[in-house]
C-alpha positions, 0 to 999 in steps of 0.5 A: 013797031020794034016788036016784029022780026023785020024790026029786029033784023034791021036793028041787028043789021044796023047795030055794028055800023051805027052808034047806039044813040042813032039806033035809039033815035030810029027805033025809040028803044034798045031792041036787044033788051026786049026779052019778048024778042027772044023767040024772034031772035031764035027764029031769025038764026034758025033755032026757032020753030019757024022762019019769019015770013016778013022781009028778013035776012037768011039764017046765015045773014042773021047769024052774021049780023048777030055775031058782028053785033056781039063783037061790037057790044063786047068792045063798047058796053055791057052785053045786052040781053038778046046778045047774051042769049045769042052767045049761049045758043051759037 
């Protein structure tokens, strides 16, 4: 769906290891540019009001995935919205 905690967690977990075009083929859009997922991102890393109940990683796993994604984005492209926000809260 591209709008739930499970999709965002899988996206952030895959991002460090796949090319962007592969992610776009899987998800149909860049989830890091979806401003509506800001609350979901915060929930995944333990900065939100709740822990998603769906099949997502732990806070530590999510933070690690976001850190790896941020490092990759800094090397290869303009930093997308959600990774900028992650950088501000981490």
